[in-house]
ZADREN-685890 format. One record per residue (C-alpha): residue number from 1; residue in one letter; x, y, z. Coordinates in nm, 2 decimals. Example, Ala and Ser with C-alpha at 12.3 -4.5 7.8 and 13.67 -1.06 7.14 Angstrom:
<nodes>
{num=1; residuo=A; x=1.23; y=-0.45; z=0.78} $
{num=2; residuo=S; x=1.37; y=-0.11; z=0.71} $
</nodes>
This chain:
<nodes>
{num=1; residuo=M; x=-1.01; y=3.55; z=1.18} $
{num=2; residuo=T; x=-1.16; y=3.21; z=1.15} $
{num=3; residuo=S; x=-1.48; y=3.12; z=1.34} $
{num=4; residuo=T; x=-1.30; y=2.85; z=1.55} $
{num=5; residuo=S; x=-1.05; y=3.11; z=1.68} $
{num=6; residuo=L; x=-1.33; y=3.30; z=1.86} $
{num=7; residuo=R; x=-1.39; y=3.21; z=2.22} $
{num=8; residuo=L; x=-1.72; y=3.26; z=2.40} $
{num=9; residuo=A; x=-1.73; y=3.25; z=2.78} $
{num=10; residuo=V; x=-2.07; y=3.17; z=2.92} $
{num=11; residuo=I; x=-2.07; y=3.31; z=3.28} $
{num=12; residuo=I; x=-2.31; y=3.17; z=3.54} $
{num=13; residuo=G; x=-2.37; y=3.47; z=3.76} $
{num=14; residuo=S; x=-2.56; y=3.33; z=4.06} $
{num=15; residuo=V; x=-2.38; y=3.14; z=4.33} $
{num=16; residuo=R; x=-2.66; y=3.09; z=4.57} $
{num=17; residuo=E; x=-2.76; y=2.74; z=4.70} $
{num=18; residuo=G; x=-3.03; y=2.58; z=4.49} $
{num=19; residuo=R; x=-2.97; y=2.82; z=4.20} $
{num=20; residuo=F; x=-3.11; y=2.74; z=3.85} $
{num=21; residuo=G; x=-2.83; y=2.92; z=3.66} $
{num=22; residuo=P; x=-2.64; y=2.60; z=3.57} $
{num=23; residuo=V; x=-2.95; y=2.45; z=3.40} $
{num=24; residuo=V; x=-2.99; y=2.77; z=3.19} $
{num=25; residuo=A; x=-2.62; y=2.79; z=3.12} $
{num=26; residuo=D; x=-2.60; y=2.43; z=3.00} $
{num=27; residuo=W; x=-2.89; y=2.48; z=2.77} $
{num=28; residuo=F; x=-2.73; y=2.79; z=2.62} $
{num=29; residuo=A; x=-2.39; y=2.64; z=2.59} $
{num=30; residuo=A; x=-2.54; y=2.35; z=2.39} $
{num=31; residuo=R; x=-2.70; y=2.60; z=2.16} $
{num=32; residuo=A; x=-2.37; y=2.79; z=2.12} $
{num=33; residuo=R; x=-2.18; y=2.47; z=2.04} $
{num=34; residuo=A; x=-2.44; y=2.37; z=1.78} $
{num=35; residuo=H; x=-2.42; y=2.72; z=1.63} $
{num=36; residuo=G; x=-2.06; y=2.64; z=1.55} $
{num=37; residuo=A; x=-1.91; y=3.00; z=1.55} $
{num=38; residuo=F; x=-1.73; y=2.98; z=1.89} $
{num=39; residuo=E; x=-1.52; y=2.76; z=2.12} $
{num=40; residuo=V; x=-1.73; y=2.77; z=2.43} $
{num=41; residuo=D; x=-1.61; y=2.79; z=2.79} $
{num=42; residuo=V; x=-1.86; y=2.78; z=3.07} $
{num=43; residuo=I; x=-1.74; y=2.97; z=3.37} $
{num=44; residuo=D; x=-1.93; y=2.91; z=3.70} $
{num=45; residuo=L; x=-1.86; y=3.19; z=3.95} $
{num=46; residuo=A; x=-1.94; y=2.94; z=4.23} $
{num=47; residuo=D; x=-1.60; y=2.78; z=4.15} $
{num=48; residuo=Y; x=-1.42; y=3.10; z=4.26} $
{num=49; residuo=N; x=-1.43; y=3.29; z=4.58} $
{num=50; residuo=L; x=-1.34; y=3.65; z=4.50} $
{num=51; residuo=P; x=-1.40; y=3.87; z=4.81} $
{num=52; residuo=H; x=-1.64; y=4.16; z=4.79} $
{num=53; residuo=E; x=-1.37; y=4.39; z=4.92} $
{num=54; residuo=L; x=-1.19; y=4.52; z=4.61} $
{num=55; residuo=P; x=-0.82; y=4.58; z=4.59} $
{num=56; residuo=A; x=-0.69; y=4.90; z=4.75} $
{num=57; residuo=V; x=-0.55; y=5.02; z=4.42} $
{num=58; residuo=P; x=-0.83; y=5.06; z=4.16} $
{num=59; residuo=P; x=-0.81; y=4.83; z=3.85} $
{num=60; residuo=V; x=-0.77; y=5.14; z=3.62} $
{num=61; residuo=M; x=-0.44; y=5.21; z=3.80} $
{num=62; residuo=D; x=-0.34; y=4.84; z=3.84} $
{num=63; residuo=P; x=-0.53; y=4.62; z=3.60} $
{num=64; residuo=H; x=-0.36; y=4.30; z=3.72} $
{num=65; residuo=P; x=-0.39; y=4.29; z=4.10} $
{num=66; residuo=V; x=-0.31; y=3.98; z=4.30} $
{num=67; residuo=R; x=-0.64; y=3.79; z=4.31} $
{num=68; residuo=P; x=-0.72; y=3.56; z=4.61} $
{num=69; residuo=G; x=-0.77; y=3.19; z=4.57} $
{num=70; residuo=R; x=-0.82; y=3.09; z=4.21} $
{num=71; residuo=G; x=-0.88; y=3.44; z=4.10} $
{num=72; residuo=D; x=-0.59; y=3.44; z=3.86} $
{num=73; residuo=E; x=-0.74; y=3.14; z=3.68} $
{num=74; residuo=L; x=-1.07; y=3.32; z=3.64} $
{num=75; residuo=A; x=-0.89; y=3.63; z=3.50} $
{num=76; residuo=A; x=-0.70; y=3.42; z=3.25} $
{num=77; residuo=R; x=-1.03; y=3.26; z=3.13} $
{num=78; residuo=L; x=-1.20; y=3.59; z=3.09} $
{num=79; residuo=A; x=-0.90; y=3.74; z=2.91} $
{num=80; residuo=A; x=-0.90; y=3.45; z=2.67} $
{num=81; residuo=A; x=-1.26; y=3.52; z=2.56} $
{num=82; residuo=D; x=-1.36; y=3.72; z=2.26} $
{num=83; residuo=A; x=-1.72; y=3.74; z=2.37} $
{num=84; residuo=F; x=-1.93; y=3.68; z=2.68} $
{num=85; residuo=V; x=-2.28; y=3.57; z=2.76} $
{num=86; residuo=V; x=-2.39; y=3.64; z=3.11} $
{num=87; residuo=V; x=-2.66; y=3.41; z=3.26} $
{num=88; residuo=T; x=-2.83; y=3.60; z=3.54} $
{num=89; residuo=P; x=-3.15; y=3.60; z=3.75} $
{num=90; residuo=D; x=-3.32; y=3.91; z=3.88} $
{num=91; residuo=I; x=-3.25; y=3.97; z=4.25} $
{num=92; residuo=N; x=-3.44; y=4.26; z=4.40} $
{num=93; residuo=R; x=-3.47; y=4.43; z=4.06} $
{num=94; residuo=S; x=-3.10; y=4.39; z=3.99} $
{num=95; residuo=F; x=-2.83; y=4.13; z=3.93} $
{num=96; residuo=P; x=-2.64; y=3.91; z=4.19} $
{num=97; residuo=A; x=-2.37; y=4.07; z=4.41} $
{num=98; residuo=S; x=-2.15; y=3.77; z=4.31} $
{num=99; residuo=L; x=-2.16; y=3.89; z=3.95} $
{num=100; residuo=K; x=-2.09; y=4.25; z=4.03} $
{num=101; residuo=T; x=-1.79; y=4.14; z=4.24} $
{num=102; residuo=A; x=-1.65; y=3.93; z=3.95} $
{num=103; residuo=I; x=-1.70; y=4.22; z=3.71} $
{num=104; residuo=D; x=-1.53; y=4.47; z=3.94} $
{num=105; residuo=W; x=-1.22; y=4.26; z=4.00} $
{num=106; residuo=H; x=-1.14; y=4.28; z=3.63} $
{num=107; residuo=L; x=-1.10; y=4.56; z=3.38} $
{num=108; residuo=T; x=-0.89; y=4.49; z=3.07} $
{num=109; residuo=E; x=-1.06; y=4.15; z=3.04} $
{num=110; residuo=W; x=-1.38; y=4.32; z=2.93} $
{num=111; residuo=D; x=-1.22; y=4.59; z=2.72} $
{num=112; residuo=R; x=-1.34; y=4.62; z=2.35} $
{num=113; residuo=K; x=-1.52; y=4.28; z=2.37} $
{num=114; residuo=T; x=-1.89; y=4.20; z=2.31} $
{num=115; residuo=V; x=-2.14; y=4.09; z=2.57} $
{num=116; residuo=G; x=-2.48; y=3.92; z=2.55} $
{num=117; residuo=F; x=-2.73; y=3.81; z=2.81} $
{num=118; residuo=V; x=-2.96; y=3.53; z=2.91} $
{num=119; residuo=G; x=-3.19; y=3.62; z=3.19} $
{num=120; residuo=Y; x=-3.43; y=3.42; z=3.40} $
{num=121; residuo=S; x=-3.67; y=3.50; z=3.69} $
{num=122; residuo=G; x=-4.03; y=3.48; z=3.80} $
{num=123; residuo=K; x=-4.21; y=3.75; z=3.61} $
{num=124; residuo=S; x=-3.95; y=3.97; z=3.44} $
{num=125; residuo=G; x=-3.74; y=3.70; z=3.29} $
{num=126; residuo=G; x=-3.42; y=3.86; z=3.41} $
{num=127; residuo=L; x=-3.48; y=4.18; z=3.21} $
{num=128; residuo=L; x=-3.42; y=4.41; z=3.51} $
{num=129; residuo=A; x=-3.08; y=4.25; z=3.57} $
{num=130; residuo=I; x=-2.99; y=4.27; z=3.20} $
{num=131; residuo=E; x=-3.07; y=4.64; z=3.19} $
{num=132; residuo=G; x=-2.85; y=4.71; z=3.48} $
{num=133; residuo=L; x=-2.57; y=4.50; z=3.34} $
{num=134; residuo=R; x=-2.57; y=4.69; z=3.01} $
{num=135; residuo=A; x=-2.48; y=5.01; z=3.19} $
{num=136; residuo=V; x=-2.20; y=4.84; z=3.39} $
{num=137; residuo=F; x=-2.04; y=4.67; z=3.08} $
{num=138; residuo=N; x=-2.07; y=4.99; z=2.87} $
{num=139; residuo=E; x=-1.87; y=5.17; z=3.14} $
{num=140; residuo=L; x=-1.60; y=4.91; z=3.10} $
{num=141; residuo=N; x=-1.58; y=4.98; z=2.72} $
{num=142; residuo=A; x=-1.75; y=4.65; z=2.63} $
{num=143; residuo=H; x=-2.02; y=4.64; z=2.36} $
{num=144; residuo=T; x=-2.35; y=4.49; z=2.47} $
{num=145; residuo=V; x=-2.56; y=4.35; z=2.19} $
{num=146; residuo=K; x=-2.93; y=4.41; z=2.14} $
{num=147; residuo=E; x=-3.05; y=4.05; z=2.13} $
{num=148; residuo=Y; x=-3.10; y=3.85; z=2.44} $
{num=149; residuo=V; x=-3.28; y=3.54; z=2.57} $
{num=150; residuo=S; x=-3.53; y=3.57; z=2.85} $
{num=151; residuo=F; x=-3.70; y=3.30; z=3.06} $
{num=152; residuo=S; x=-4.01; y=3.43; z=3.25} $
{num=153; residuo=R; x=-4.14; y=3.18; z=3.50} $
{num=154; residuo=Y; x=-3.84; y=2.96; z=3.41} $
{num=155; residuo=F; x=-3.95; y=2.69; z=3.66} $
{num=156; residuo=L; x=-4.25; y=2.61; z=3.43} $
{num=157; residuo=L; x=-4.04; y=2.61; z=3.11} $
{num=158; residuo=F; x=-3.79; y=2.33; z=3.18} $
{num=159; residuo=D; x=-3.86; y=1.97; z=3.26} $
{num=160; residuo=E; x=-3.69; y=1.76; z=3.54} $
{num=161; residuo=S; x=-3.40; y=1.67; z=3.31} $
{num=162; residuo=G; x=-3.32; y=2.04; z=3.23} $
{num=163; residuo=A; x=-3.47; y=2.03; z=2.88} $
{num=164; residuo=L; x=-3.71; y=2.30; z=2.76} $
{num=165; residuo=R; x=-4.07; y=2.17; z=2.72} $
{num=166; residuo=E; x=-4.13; y=2.39; z=2.41} $
{num=167; residuo=P; x=-3.78; y=2.49; z=2.28} $
{num=168; residuo=A; x=-3.86; y=2.65; z=1.94} $
{num=169; residuo=E; x=-3.91; y=3.02; z=2.06} $
{num=170; residuo=F; x=-3.60; y=3.01; z=2.28} $
{num=171; residuo=D; x=-3.38; y=2.83; z=2.03} $
{num=172; residuo=D; x=-3.47; y=3.10; z=1.78} $
{num=173; residuo=S; x=-3.38; y=3.37; z=2.04} $
{num=174; residuo=A; x=-3.05; y=3.20; z=2.11} $
{num=175; residuo=E; x=-2.97; y=3.18; z=1.74} $
{num=176; residuo=R; x=-3.03; y=3.55; z=1.69} $
{num=177; residuo=L; x=-2.81; y=3.63; z=1.99} $
{num=178; residuo=L; x=-2.53; y=3.41; z=1.88} $
{num=179; residuo=T; x=-2.53; y=3.55; z=1.53} $
{num=180; residuo=Q; x=-2.51; y=3.90; z=1.66} $
{num=181; residuo=L; x=-2.24; y=3.81; z=1.91} $
{num=182; residuo=H; x=-2.04; y=3.65; z=1.63} $
{num=183; residuo=W; x=-2.06; y=3.96; z=1.41} $
{num=184; residuo=W; x=-1.94; y=4.19; z=1.68} $
{num=185; residuo=A; x=-1.68; y=3.95; z=1.82} $
{num=186; residuo=T; x=-1.53; y=3.91; z=1.47} $
{num=187; residuo=A; x=-1.52; y=4.28; z=1.42} $
{num=188; residuo=L; x=-1.38; y=4.37; z=1.76} $
{num=189; residuo=A; x=-1.12; y=4.09; z=1.76} $
{num=190; residuo=S; x=-0.99; y=4.22; z=1.42} $
{num=191; residuo=A; x=-0.98; y=4.57; z=1.56} $
{num=192; residuo=R; x=-0.79; y=4.47; z=1.87} $
{num=193; residuo=Q; x=-0.54; y=4.28; z=1.66} $
{num=194; residuo=A; x=-0.49; y=4.58; z=1.44} $
{num=195; residuo=A; x=-0.43; y=4.80; z=1.74} $
{num=196; residuo=V; x=-0.15; y=4.60; z=1.88} $
{num=197; residuo=P; x=0.19; y=4.77; z=1.81} $
{num=198; residuo=A; x=0.42; y=4.59; z=1.57} $
</nodes>
């Protein structure tokens, strides 16, 4: 398994008007590309319009439902990934409904893969959303890594161009997260490959 064969999907979880998620995601995607261990795919959930009403047959019984709109494209991009980084704000001590909808419309796409998090919010830095997401992804048989990046009072940390005013601490956090993701993504990709019947 070569490093360039590993795909990292960076998922922008918020779809609300005026959201800051794309700024944070662009920063992290640049760090991920500079790290060099992954091919990076930035997935903006605002580009998709999955309904909150889930399919009548649960994904555990039918893991490949007909998905409205461009939902099949989203499923294909998630399925192609070996690892995920979810970029999320805190909303009322949890994560956005748009993110939960996207997670719940999929099942096999998360299975036996690794997930990391980049959080941002006013005071908590997205940590409340991250803790909730750990439980959700663990239920889906994904492995969430310990390292994360957290931006508390993010609106003070980035300048008007979207660059961090003092990047050193956050670059270091991103590097640790990416290194951990690479280790787990490599191990799990090899294990999935070995589990495929000949």
